[in-house]
N, C-alpha and C positions, 0 to 999 in steps of 0.2 A: 504494500500500500504506500505509505509515506516514503519519501526519498531523503537520504542523508548524503551530504558531501562534506569533506574536510580537506584542508591543505595546510602543509607546513614546509617551508623551504625558502629559497632565494627570490622566487617570483612574488609579485603582488598577488595576494590571496583573493581579492574581490573578483577579478575577472575569471579566475579559475573556478571559484565556487559558483559564481553566477552561471557560467556556461554549463557546469555540472548539473545545476538545478534544472536548466532547460533540457538537458539530456534525459533527466528523470521525470519529465512532465508526463510521460506515457503511463506512469504508475498510478496516476489518479491523485488529485489533491484539491484543497480548497483555499489554502493560504501558503505563503512562503516567507522565509526570513533568513538573514545572514548576521553573524556576529564576527567581529574582527578585533584584534588587539594591536594597537600601535602606540609606541612610546608609553607603555604601561597604562594605557587607557582602553577600556572596553567599550566598543560601539556596537549597538544592535539596531538593525532596521528590519521591520517585518510588516506584512500587509496581507489582508484578506484578498483573495482573487488569484490571478495568474502571476507567474514570475515576471511577466512584462509590467504588471501593476507595481510590483516591488521595485523593479528597475526604474520605473517612472517616479516613484515616490522618493527614491534615493536622490535623484536629480544631481545637483552639484555638491552634495555632501562629500566630505573628504573621507572616502572609504579606503583608508590606507592600512597597511599591515602585511606581514609575511606569514601570519597564522590566521586561519578563519574556518568557520563551520557554517553550513547552510542546510536548510530543511524545507521540504514541501510536506504540508500536513493534510491528512485526511481525518476529519473530525471523529473522535470517539468520545472523550470527556469534554463537554462544552461545545457550543455551537461554533460554526465557522465565524471568526471575527479577528480583528487586529490583536486584541488582548489575549486571545487563546492561541494565536500563532506562535510558532517557535522561531528562534531560540527564546528561552526564558532566562531571566536574570534572577540570581539569588537575592535573599533579603538584604545581605550586606552590600550587594552591588558588584562584588568582585568576580563572581562565577557566572558562566553562561553555559547552557546545556540544550541539546536537541535529543529527541527520543522518539523512536518507533516502538510500538507495542502498547501493552496495557498493564498497569500495576494494579493487581486485584485487591490488595490490602491497603490501598491509598487512603481510604476513609479513616481507618485506624491510625495510620501515620499522621494524617492531617490533624486529627484531634490531639495527638501527642504534641505536635508542634504548636498548636494553638495554646496549649497550656504553658508553653515556654515563651509565649508572646509573639509568635510568628503570625503575620497577616498575609493574605493571598490576593493577588491582583488578577488571577485567571480562574477558570473552572477546571483546569487540567490536572491530571494525575502527574504529569511531568514536572510541574512547578512544585508539587508536594515532594517528589523524589529528589529534586535538586536541593530543596531546603533541608530535607532529611540528611542528605550527604553533608551539606554545610554545617548542620548542627553537630554532627559527629566530628567534623573537622575542627570546629572552633572549641567545642567543649572538651575534647580530648587532647587538644594541642598536638595532633598527629599530622602526618603528611596527608595531602589530598588523596594521594594514591591509596593509603591505608584506610582513609575514611570511605572511599569508594568501595573497597573490598568488604569492609564491615557492613555497609549499607546493602550491598548486593546479596550478602548472606541472610539478610533480614527480609527482603522484599519477596512478594509472591507475584508471579506474572511473567510476561514476556517483555523483552527490551533489546534495543540496540541504541546505545547512547554515545554521544561525543561530548566531552566536558573540557572547558578551558577556564583558566584562572588568569586575570589580568596581572597578577603578581608573578606569574611564570609564563611569559610569552614564548617560551621555548618548547612547550609540551602540549600535546593533545592526549587526553585520556579517553579510551574507548572500551566498550564492553558489549557483549551480546549474549542473549539467550532467546532462541526461538525467532529471531529476526535477523536477516542476513547482514553481513559486514565483510567487505573486501578491502584490503590495503594494497595500494600500488607502490612499488619501490622504484624511485628514480635516483638520479645522481645527486646526493645531498638534499633530497626532498622526498616527501611521502604524500600520497593521495588516499583519501578514505571515501568510501561510497557504499550505497546499498547494493549496487551491482557494478559490473565492469564498464558500463557504457560511459560514465564520465571520466574514466581512467585511461581508456584505450588510446586516446589522443597523445598521451604523455609517456606511457610505458606499457610493456607487455609482461612484466614480471609482477606477480601479485601473490598475496597471502590471504587465504580464506580463513577468517577467524572462526573458531569453533564455539559452540555453546559453553558457557561458564568460563570463558577466557576474557582477560583484561589485557588491553594493549597500551603500552606507554610509548607514545610516538613522538620522536624528535626529528628534526630535519635530517640528521645523519645516523639515527639509531632507531631500531624497532625492538622492543622487548615484549614478549608475551608471558603472561602469568595465569595460573588458575586461581580460583577463589581462595585457595589455601596459601597464596603468595609464593607458590613454587614456580620457578621459571620453566617455560615450555619452549620447545624448539620450533621456530616458524618453518613451515614447509612452503617453499617458493614454487609457484606454478606458472607456466608460460601460457599466456592467452593466445588462442588461435583466431580470435575475432579481428576483423579489419574495420577501420574507421568508416569505410563506405557502407558497411552493413547497417550502421545506425543513422545513415542519412537517406534522404528521400530519393536521390538519384534521378531527378526529373519528374517523378510522379507527384500528383497533387496531394496525395495522402500516403502515409505509411501503410495503411490497410490495403490500398490498391496495389502498392508496390509488393507487399508480402503475398497477396493473392497471385500476382504475376510471377513471383519467384518460385512458385510451387513445382513447376517442371524441374528446376534445378535442385531445390531442397529435397524433393523426393528422390531424385537421382543420387544426391549426396548421401542420403540415408541408406540407399541400396548398395552404393558403390563399395566394393571390397567384400561385401557380405553375400550378395546374391550372385551366384555363378551358375547360370542355367546350362551352359555348355558342359560343365563338369557334373551337373546335377547336384550341386552343393549349396548350402547356406552356411556361412561361417559367422558364428556369433559366440565369442569366447565366454561371455557370462552365462549363456544358456548351456553351453557344453560343460562348463564347470559344475553346474548343478543339475545336469540332465537326469541323473539317477533319481534325485528327489522330485523332479518335475514329472517323470514318468510314473513314479510310485505314489504321487499325491492322490489322496482320496477326494480332494477338492481344491480348487483354486479360488481365492478371494481377490477381487479387484477393488481397490479403494481409490477414489478420485473425487474431484469436484468440478462442476460446470461442464465445459466442453470436454475436458479429460474424462469425465464420467460417461459422456456419450461415446468416446473412443472405447471405453471399457465395455459398454454394451455391445459394440461391434465385436470386440474380442470375445465376449461370451458366446456369440454365434460361432466365431471362428474356432475356438478351442473345443467347444462341445461337439461341433460337427466333425472337425478334422482329427482331434486328439481323443475324443470320447472321455473327457474328464469333466466332472460337474463343476460349474462355475457360478459364483455368486458375485454380483456387482453391487457395491455399497457406496452410498454417499459417505465420505470420510467424516463429515460433521456428525452424522448419526451413528456411524460405526464406533467412534471413540467413546460415546456416552451410553451405548446400548448394552454394555457388559456382554459382548459376543462370546460365543463358545469357540475357543481356538485350541486345537490339538497340536502337540509337537509334530513337526513335519508338514503341517499345512503350509501351502505356498501363498504368499500375498504379493500380488503385483500392484505396485503403487505407480499411478500415472499422474504426472504433473509437468506443465511447461516450465515453470520457474524452478521447481525442485525445492520451493520454500513454503508451500501452502501449509498454513499453521495446523489446520485440522488433520490433514493427511500425515504430517510429521508426528503429531501426538498419537494418532491411530497406529502408526508403524512402530513407534517406541513401545507402546503397550503390547502389540502383537509379538514383537521381537523378544520381549521379556518372557512371553509364554511359549517360546520355542518355535515360532513360525519362521520359515525361510522368506526373507524380504528380497524381492526383485524390483528394481526401480526402472521405470521408463520415463526419462526426463530429457529436457532440452538443454538446460543450463549446466555447463560443465563446472564441477566443483561445488555444486549446490548441496544443501543440507541433506536432501533425500538421497542423492547419489552417494554421499559419504555414510549415511546410515544403513544403506542396503548391503546385503551380502554380495549381491552381484546385480548386473543390470545392463541396459543398453541406452546409449544416447541417440536422440533422433537426428542430430546434426542439422537442425533446421535453421541455425543461426539466430541472431537476436530478433525477437519479435516485439516491435515497438507499439504497434496498434493494440489497444486494450482488448478488442475482440479477437480471439485466437482464430487464425486461419491456417497458415502453413505449419504451425505446431501440431494442429489436429491431423492433417494428412501425414505428417511425419510419424506421429504416434500410430496411425493405422498401418503405415508401412512396416514399422518395427514389430507390431503385434502380429501382423500377417506372417512375417518371416519366422517369428517365434513359434506360432502355431504350426506352420509347415515343417519346421525343423523337429519339433517334438513329435508330430504325427509320423514323420518319416522314420525316426528312431524307434518309435513305439510300434510301428507297423500297422497303423490304423488308416493309412491312405495307400491306394495302389499306385504302381509306377506311372501309369499313363496320366492319372489325375495329378500326381505330384509334379511331373515334368511339365505338364500343360500349365499348371498354376505358376511355376517358376517363370515361364515365358510370358504369361499374362501379367505378372507383377513387373517384369522387366519393361513391358510396353507402356506402363502407366505414365511415366513422365511425358512421353511423346503425345499420348492421348489427352493429358491435361493441357498441354500446349495447344492442341486443336480446339479444345473448349474455349480457351482464352482468346481465340480469334473471333468469337461470337459476341464480344462485349457490347457491340452496337445494338444487337437484337435484345440482349438482356437489359441494357439501359432503357430501351424502348418499353419493354414490359414493366420495368420498375416505375417509370414515369406515369404509366397508365394507371397504376394502382397505388400511387404514393399518398393519395388522400383517404385511403381506406382506414377505418377505425379498428378493424380486427382482421386477422388472418387465421386460417386453419391449415396445418401441414400434416399430410397423411402418407404413411408408407407401411410396407409389410416386410417381414424377415429382416435381412441385412439393411434394408432401406428405412426401417422404423427408427433406428437411432439417427439416421440422416435427417429424417423429418423433425426429430427433436432438436437437432443441431440447427436446422434451418430456422425453426421458430425462435430459438434462443438468439441467433444472430440478428434477426429482424427486431426483436425486442431491444437488444443491446444498442443497436445502431440507430434505429428510427423512432424508438419509443412507442411503436404501434403494438398493441396487445396481440399476442400470437400464441397459439397452442399447438403442440405436436401430439399426435395420437397414432396408435396402430390403426391402419385403415379398417381392420375388422371390428374395431370398437366404435366405429363411427355411429352405428345404429343403436349403441348403448348410451346415448346421451348427446354427443356433439352435433348430431344431425339436426337437433332442435334449433341450432344457431343459424342454419343455412337459409339465406334468402338472396335476393338479387344484388345485395350490397356486400356479400361476404366472399372475398377471394379465397379459394381453396387450392392449395398447392399439393399436387400428387407427385411423389417420387415413383414414377411408373415405368421404370426400365424393364427390359425383357428378362425375366427370371422365372422361377417356378411358380410365382404368385401372379404372373402377368394377367391371366384371364380374370382372376378375382379383382385385381385392381381396376381393370376395365369395367367390371360390373359396378364397382364403387363410384367410378367417374360418372357412369350413367345415372346412378342414384342422385348424385349432386346436381347434375344437369336437369333432371326431372323436377328439381325443387328450385330451379332458376339461379343456382349458385354460379359464380364466376370461377372457371377452372383453368389453372395454370399447371402444365405437366412438364416434368423432366422425363424425357423419353429417349429411347435408343434410336440412333441414326438408322434410317430405313423403315421405321415403323410407319405403316399406312393406316392403322386403325385409330390411334390416339389423335392424330391431327384432325380427323373428321369429327371428333367429339369435343375437344378442348377449345377454350377461347384463345389460349396462347400456349405454344409449345417451345421448349428449349431442348435441343438435342445434345446427347453425349455419345461418344463412340461406344460401340458394342464391347462388352467385357463380361467375364464370368462374375456371378453375383458375389463371390468371395472377395474380389478386389474392386467391385463396382462402387462401394462407398467413397473411395478416393476420387472418383469421377463425379458422381451425382451430387456431392456436396459443393463442388466448385461453383455451379450456377447459382446455388442458394447463397453462397458468400457474396457473389457479385450482385445478386438481387437486393440483398440487404444493404450493401454498400451504396448502390445507385439510388435506392429509396431514401437513405439518409442524406445523400448529397442533394437530391431533389428537394428535400425538406429544409435544406440550408443548415444542417446540423454538423457538429464537430465529430466526424466519424472516428477519428483517432482517439478521442478522449471523451467518450459518452459520459453524461452527467451521473454522478453518484457512484461510478464504477472505478475500481482499481485493478491494475494489471495483475498484481500478485497479492492475494489475501493472506497477509502474514500475521494477522491477529484475528481472534474470534469475532 
């Protein structure tokens, strides 16, 4: 959710931090702020609204200093406002702090501080935590570092914090639990951020800070400690991200760029793994735990949002190809439901960011109970990737648009390869079917590219229905999760109410909504359910509904029935979702653009939900 940036070194910190905040805008936020130290004086500027509003409010202020921290806030405690924006200043005025996460016992801490005479100028848990640290610091006459360690052992909740002291302009203190933090290592300088996007411009050497670690960061020194004040060895990782990947590259929006990148990102996901000529799929993580995967009595898939829809597709894939029972769970429900987990159960965690709070907690609980954790993530070095026993990266590259597109198709590509590899080893798929699906999968990037040549037609359809108040998305089998994903994309991007349903459930309620004003989107590609979908289309048309169909090229029946048709290349139903979802991504994009909305940063949404 929120974004954190910090800098210490020879450069002027303000432009580095400001640019970093702009790089993190995609995460979703409602206010922004910066704190700098110059000549032993702490300066804070913060503003409700976009980073541009902060920049404008700063105006001609002297924002000098070689140490600075910045924040984009997504409101949790307290409404979006200037006074609730970060950074917060401590009661003494000498400390400033930014914080991602939620402090669950802040009410108790606040009352303790009030009895000591502390008064608060915001509604945030962050100001409480800051003053709690300061109270320990002043009352015990200890170092600020020691006060931070003591405070962190007392608090309950999630956090990533950066803390500076105007009496020590040579140090940034940082700590994390449950909210990401990466530190970039330069020559005599360090960069801190929630993810690598603000750092890649300056260095490719980074350290991913682990939970319960504190970083003491100086221009020429980085020290990591655990909460017991014991030094830890920083592990330096090389970023494989390029600066061009986080820029628009001539596209009007990141979302459109990322939709159009899918032929390449799917190819990158398959490259080196999928080898149809040799009849092989090479996936080291799967091979390492193949015995456990084959022997599993069940596989649990935990995810949120778009990743949950990818998990639903995986349920069809694994049960059909591998003959292993699969349950797909919302991570937010799974973590609180006290689920029954047996030693040896396999849990597949799917997450674009690898930092989704609910998914992380669910995995920690399951791992403690003896489950094998397999991560499917996009972000290299993320918390889920480090928590998992094994896994597979999707190699989709940075996804800046809040609504996930290329990450979803990358997840489907990985999950399809996993299912095929397990099925081949287990002997639940015959040779002809196996080799055919390898070649079908190899052809997906080229077929996605063919769909992207139809953007003009998809834009025309979007403009036609942009004023609708509701949409219904219907599909069967593998295309039911695609219908759910299409509905979610439209809701996220256009703010139009949309529902996804299995087409067979249409007559069990949703058909009551159908009239001449309701657009109904059918994912109606040629598969084993085709004839039934055709019957569903006829039922909607009989009730004067407006029908939009995603159909297979060469189909002569659907065009005679539907009001609008968007064609996709022919493909086996196992790999078909990677094709049929693309027109739905473009449909939602063009509807949002037609309505004049910010499709890259939809209201109220955050890219990575790192707090509950």
